[in-house]
VOGU-3710 file (C-alpha; in Angstrom, 3 decimals, decimal comma):
1> maadpftasf> 153,972/-91,559/17,792  155,243/-93,846/15,052  157,461/-96,685/16,159  161,125/-96,302/15,276  162,587/-98,955/12,918  164,073/-100,876/15,830  160,737/-101,177/17,633  158,820/-101,765/14,414  161,051/-104,729/13,656  160,605/-105,973/17,194
11> ldragakskh> 156,834/-105,784/16,926  156,310/-106,839/13,321  159,132/-109,220/12,455  160,408/-110,797/15,657  157,065/-112,184/16,767  156,938/-110,084/19,933  153,628/-108,930/21,303  153,611/-105,416/22,698  152,004/-102,038/22,188  153,611/-100,606/25,274
21> irvlepagrg> 157,342/-100,216/24,642  159,510/-97,952/22,508  163,247/-97,706/21,992  163,966/-94,000/22,400  166,919/-91,686/22,858  165,473/-88,577/24,563  167,505/-85,388/24,694  170,114/-85,589/27,431  169,651/-89,333/27,963  171,147/-92,447/26,497
31> rgvyspvsai> 169,165/-94,776/24,302  166,914/-97,106/26,242  163,596/-98,918/26,321  160,627/-96,777/27,360  156,951/-97,349/28,090  154,118/-94,780/28,207  153,266/-93,819/31,787  149,615/-94,507/30,956  150,461/-98,132/30,111  152,431/-98,553/33,330
41> kdlgksplat> 149,387/-97,384/35,305  146,711/-99,310/33,385  148,204/-102,739/32,736  148,236/-104,069/36,286  150,281/-107,268/36,312  149,973/-107,912/32,566  153,273/-107,998/30,643  154,450/-104,815/28,973  155,985/-107,034/26,297  156,365/-110,698/25,454
51> ipcpliltan> 159,586/-111,533/23,663  159,850/-114,800/21,708  162,360/-117,473/22,561  165,192/-116,291/20,248  165,355/-112,920/22,092  166,526/-111,387/18,850  166,112/-107,951/17,336  168,006/-105,513/15,191  169,972/-102,603/16,624  172,522/-100,024/15,492
61> tclqsdivcr> 175,271/-102,046/17,151  178,115/-102,951/14,913  181,409/-104,708/14,259  184,463/-103,425/12,445  185,527/-105,764/9,698  184,201/-108,180/7,112  186,254/-110,939/8,695  183,613/-111,297/11,388  181,162/-112,630/8,830  183,649/-115,291/7,829
71> cvamldeaqa> 184,368/-116,175/11,461  180,678/-116,526/12,138  180,170/-118,526/8,958  182,820/-120,997/10,063  181,603/-121,216/13,647  177,948/-121,447/12,715  178,516/-123,699/9,684  176,686/-121,146/7,573  177,418/-120,259/3,968  177,576/-116,494/4,235
81> seatllslfl> 181,023/-115,441/3,099  179,447/-112,961/0,704  177,767/-111,065/3,546  179,010/-107,635/4,532  178,830/-105,968/7,932  179,372/-102,229/7,865  181,300/-100,113/10,393  180,457/-102,403/13,264  181,577/-101,523/16,786  183,905/-104,192/18,116
91> qgsnglylte> 182,720/-104,524/21,705  180,550/-106,990/23,595  178,716/-106,958/26,884  178,924/-110,527/28,158  181,482/-112,498/30,124  183,991/-112,492/27,257  184,394/-108,743/27,736  185,148/-108,670/31,448  188,475/-106,927/32,051  191,397/-108,441/33,938
101> ddldaladtp> 190,420/-106,292/36,935  186,841/-107,588/36,659  188,013/-111,197/36,600  190,319/-110,534/39,535  187,403/-109,113/41,527  185,332/-112,179/40,620  188,123/-114,601/41,525  186,041/-116,621/44,006  183,000/-116,934/41,773  182,202/-119,645/39,222
111> vaaavsaklr> 181,977/-117,125/36,407  185,635/-116,059/36,635  187,024/-119,543/36,091  184,487/-120,240/33,357  185,225/-117,033/31,438  188,984/-117,507/31,750  188,667/-121,058/30,438  186,487/-119,856/27,566  189,003/-117,172/26,602  191,861/-119,695/26,643
121> hlqvlhglve> 189,819/-121,990/24,404  189,076/-119,153/21,971  192,734/-118,155/21,838  193,695/-121,718/20,907  190,904/-121,872/18,326  191,918/-118,511/16,879  195,483/-119,750/16,515  194,272/-122,791/14,591  192,206/-120,851/12,054  194,153/-117,570/11,891
131> relsawkqds> 196,181/-118,595/8,826  193,084/-119,675/6,892  191,234/-116,485/7,797  194,219/-114,320/6,855  194,392/-116,046/3,473  190,682/-115,439/2,973  191,111/-111,732/3,706  194,064/-111,479/1,351  192,156/-113,230/-1,453  189,221/-110,895/-0,843
141> giggsvdfga> 191,397/-107,798/-0,984  190,682/-106,884/2,628  193,512/-105,263/4,532  194,547/-105,797/8,124  195,274/-108,860/10,181  192,741/-111,245/11,655  192,896/-110,077/15,243  191,617/-111,941/18,259  189,098/-109,184/19,020  187,130/-109,774/15,831
151> fkwanfivls> 187,283/-113,521/16,313  186,070/-113,180/19,907  183,164/-111,006/18,786  182,175/-113,603/16,198  182,002/-116,196/18,944  179,989/-113,801/21,092  177,428/-113,432/18,310  177,121/-117,183/17,834  176,943/-117,932/21,554  174,211/-115,355/22,058
161> raismqsfle> 172,319/-116,762/19,053  172,401/-113,291/17,547  172,223/-114,503/13,957  169,708/-117,277/14,398  166,622/-115,366/13,278  165,473/-114,638/9,735  164,826/-110,947/9,255  163,480/-108,779/6,443  164,016/-105,095/7,082  164,249/-102,004/4,922
171> spdgsaipgd> 167,624/-100,391/4,561  167,925/-96,595/4,388  167,872/-96,709/0,574  164,599/-98,661/0,619  166,001/-102,001/-0,438  165,172/-105,171/1,457  167,685/-106,932/3,650  167,840/-110,651/2,793  166,462/-113,015/5,383  169,663/-114,907/6,067
181> gyvhegcnha> 170,331/-113,230/9,384  173,179/-111,099/8,051  173,417/-107,442/7,264  174,175/-106,510/3,686  175,287/-103,439/1,774  173,181/-100,372/2,555  172,286/-100,964/6,204  174,244/-100,749/9,447  172,024/-102,944/11,610  173,193/-106,148/13,256
191> lvpfldmfnh> 171,145/-108,736/15,087  171,497/-108,672/18,875  169,438/-109,941/21,817  166,658/-107,467/22,543  167,036/-107,656/26,306  170,545/-106,239/25,977  168,881/-102,934/25,067  167,504/-102,443/28,577  169,626/-100,348/30,903  170,262/-101,427/34,492
201> seqptaywal> 169,714/-99,591/37,749  169,695/-100,131/41,506  166,089/-98,869/41,389  164,566/-100,954/38,582  161,268/-100,033/36,978  160,809/-103,431/35,318  161,984/-107,013/35,430  161,948/-109,948/33,054  160,707/-113,473/33,660  161,101/-116,646/31,626
211> qpdgsvavlk> 157,793/-118,199/30,575  157,040/-121,958/30,258  157,097/-121,768/26,448  160,593/-120,274/26,432  159,448/-116,709/25,769  160,298/-113,826/28,067  157,778/-111,458/29,639  158,770/-107,906/30,536  156,802/-106,813/33,602  156,663/-103,556/35,494
221> ndqpidpshh> 158,009/-103,368/39,022  155,396/-103,395/41,789  157,069/-100,428/43,494  155,931/-96,856/42,676  158,005/-95,318/39,905  160,005/-92,219/40,765  158,746/-89,292/38,615  162,384/-88,412/37,937  162,385/-91,391/35,545  159,678/-89,717/33,416
231> vevdgeqyve> 160,537/-88,075/30,101  158,297/-86,308/27,595  158,486/-87,326/23,940  156,145/-85,791/21,357  153,826/-84,596/24,117  153,506/-87,989/25,835  155,005/-89,004/29,170  157,286/-92,061/29,100  159,219/-93,931/31,757  162,460/-95,773/31,076
241> lhfcyghnps> 162,334/-99,487/31,848  165,403/-100,330/33,933  166,271/-103,880/34,892  168,087/-104,911/38,036  170,590/-107,759/37,914  169,362/-108,884/41,320  165,907/-110,102/40,214  167,124/-112,264/37,354  170,886/-112,045/37,898  173,298/-111,126/35,159
251> tewvyahgfv> 174,605/-114,650/35,603  171,502/-115,796/33,710  173,119/-114,526/30,517  176,471/-116,032/31,438  174,922/-119,469/31,877  172,698/-119,104/28,810  175,676/-118,168/26,637  177,688/-121,229/27,589  180,313/-119,882/29,993  179,572/-122,371/32,793
261> pkgnkhdawp> 178,882/-126,119/32,765  175,531/-127,276/31,455  172,923/-128,029/34,076  174,165/-125,364/36,483  171,279/-122,914/36,578  171,592/-119,260/37,496  169,772/-119,753/40,793  172,188/-122,374/42,140  175,684/-122,045/43,563  178,262/-124,651/42,490
271> yfprlhgsdg> 179,952/-126,331/45,448  182,871/-128,745/45,079  183,172/-130,713/48,343  186,681/-131,881/49,209  187,165/-135,643/49,421  188,356/-136,392/52,966  190,184/-139,528/54,071  193,189/-141,624/53,163  194,191/-142,349/49,574  192,622/-145,794/49,815
281> lvrvkmmwva> 189,309/-144,432/51,081  189,296/-141,772/48,357  189,734/-144,505/45,724  186,701/-146,328/47,145  184,732/-143,078/47,046  185,633/-142,591/43,389  184,286/-146,080/42,657  180,987/-145,052/44,242  180,950/-141,772/42,306  181,393/-143,650/39,022
291> elgltprvsl> 178,887/-146,380/39,904  176,178/-143,934/41,012  176,786/-141,494/38,133  177,612/-138,630/40,491  179,660/-135,528/39,684  182,164/-133,665/41,879  180,029/-130,535/41,549  177,016/-130,042/43,806  174,430/-127,419/42,808  173,135/-125,725/45,940
301> pdpssstgla> 169,798/-124,221/44,867  168,205/-120,922/45,800  165,721/-121,980/48,518  163,086/-119,620/47,107  162,935/-121,615/43,867  163,647/-125,152/45,047  162,390/-127,848/47,378  165,898/-128,451/48,714  168,963/-130,562/48,067  168,600/-133,204/45,393
311> rpskltmcla> 169,423/-136,786/46,348  172,562/-136,953/44,138  173,836/-133,799/45,867  173,319/-135,369/49,281  175,159/-138,510/48,183  178,138/-136,542/46,857  178,368/-134,439/50,015  178,063/-137,451/52,333  180,670/-139,447/50,432  183,050/-136,493/50,452
321> cldddpsskc> 183,052/-135,951/54,220  183,599/-139,601/55,251  187,026/-139,747/56,903  188,982/-142,734/58,222  191,247/-140,524/60,354  190,366/-141,476/63,972  191,017/-137,896/65,086  188,685/-136,348/62,493  185,341/-134,677/63,056  183,758/-137,554/61,127
331> aevvgnvtfd> 185,070/-140,068/63,671  183,616/-137,943/66,469  180,188/-137,411/64,891  179,605/-140,475/62,687  181,963/-143,162/63,972  185,006/-145,214/63,039  185,305/-145,570/59,242  187,111/-148,503/57,624  187,071/-149,745/54,042  187,400/-152,906/51,998
341> apyfavndtl> 186,944/-152,004/48,329  184,401/-151,485/46,951  182,631/-151,006/50,300  183,323/-149,375/53,627  182,051/-149,788/57,159  181,127/-147,415/59,972  181,476/-148,821/63,488  181,693/-152,289/61,879  178,356/-151,769/60,055  178,806/-152,592/56,363
351> vddddlllql> 177,707/-149,822/53,984  177,153/-151,408/50,585  174,493/-149,197/48,954  173,535/-145,541/48,727  170,403/-145,861/50,889  172,483/-147,084/53,825  174,936/-144,249/53,244  172,244/-141,590/53,611  170,866/-143,326/56,722  174,134/-143,135/58,680
361> pglltlavdh> 173,360/-141,058/61,809  174,951/-137,618/61,756  176,589/-137,963/58,338  174,328/-135,632/56,345  174,439/-133,037/59,136  178,237/-133,174/59,084  178,254/-132,834/55,281  175,996/-129,774/55,486  178,249/-128,235/58,164  181,244/-128,661/55,844
371> accslaetad> 179,326/-126,953/53,033  178,275/-124,071/55,292  181,872/-123,419/56,362  183,034/-123,357/52,745  180,198/-121,089/51,568  180,665/-118,682/54,484  184,349/-118,293/53,591  183,410/-117,639/49,959  180,809/-115,021/50,953  183,387/-113,228/53,139
381> slrshmsrap> 185,835/-113,244/50,234  183,238/-111,758/47,863  182,451/-108,997/50,373  186,140/-108,153/50,555  186,230/-107,893/46,751  183,405/-105,317/46,882  185,378/-103,109/49,280  188,550/-103,089/47,201  190,138/-99,914/45,925  189,525/-99,003/43,192
391> ppspvvrdyl> 185,938/-100,227/43,446  184,807/-102,865/40,929  182,813/-101,900/37,854  179,007/-101,630/38,272  178,419/-104,920/36,434  180,926/-106,760/38,629  179,549/-105,162/41,779  176,013/-106,206/40,808  177,256/-109,741/40,250  179,093/-109,813/43,590
401> etsvrllgai> 176,111/-108,407/45,492  173,772/-110,908/43,850  176,156/-113,759/44,653  176,459/-112,720/48,300  172,664/-112,532/48,615  172,309/-115,961/47,014  174,965/-117,453/49,296  173,249/-115,906/52,322  169,914/-117,452/51,373  171,503/-120,863/50,748
411> lsslrnh> 173,427/-120,724/54,038  170,295/-119,844/55,978  168,422/-122,721/54,378  171,227/-125,234/54,995  171,628/-124,209/58,638  167,918/-124,794/59,183  168,139/-128,166/57,415
//
């Protein structure tokens, strides 16, 4: 069968390499990404598709007003005020579009705080530019106010790099769409990440994996595919390619789109150890943190994709749990802690460099125990969120389940440290 315009653009213009996927909307089913059953059986472990680094394609996904072009032009420092987006649907699918109930259910996760902070930042930014944008609309003869929804969508497009690729497509009237990444009169396509087109399921038929060159490979699942996933189109059997958030978690997109601090990868849990001890000892610790270039955030990696705790993480955790309270667990396990800025001593042994700190008997074990207690409490809290009434949305539940699995793996690894 001939490729639809969406797939043709994907294959011919976006630099992707695939003969084995189609974007279809079979009768009785929603639009999704499909592959011929014959390809699923014959390809072995070869990718069904290889998507280039920008992860960009065109789709019939839209915004509502011309103001979005101006917002994007300002945010992206592009000169595109003459561009026109037609009848675009004002809705996104990333962290910016989590509901208040979603954020409440994710209250103990890093994504909730990050998304809330991002929304507050956007609201401030929108307030700063709202007058200028309103004046631009008035001068252009465009009715309606510059609402926060359109401004938020413009940010979503920029953050997901959805207008970073040059594209030449044919509009319905046969004219060419200029290659400036915008949609012009005569076509209702907008640029969006291609992977967003894949539906999600608890029984995935495919997964995606990042390649060393920055491209993404779409691979079939090793498990047998349920025949109920098969559909017939033009006499050929196809299977829909579902992703599961658990293999490459949905948090991958959240991190990639800038909603959490840089350097915190999707396969690591952020842990903020509490600084124990008196005010004076805490001040000495902060001197060490500044001198060693440490951060208050420790990334606890997924043990399946890491060799273990990095040295800076160990230093931060060990510094945090030092306590000069003689009745503390630290005094029992490590010894009596005293300080004389910028150094401290344990059982009268001067600790004046980071190597000596890590060599203190029992200190790292105590630091790991503190982390395990904190992570176990967080995991219990996430489980309670999953059992709330009403139940969380499927996306939030997937995120919570993935987070609990990740925390379980990290806890198991730390306890066997």
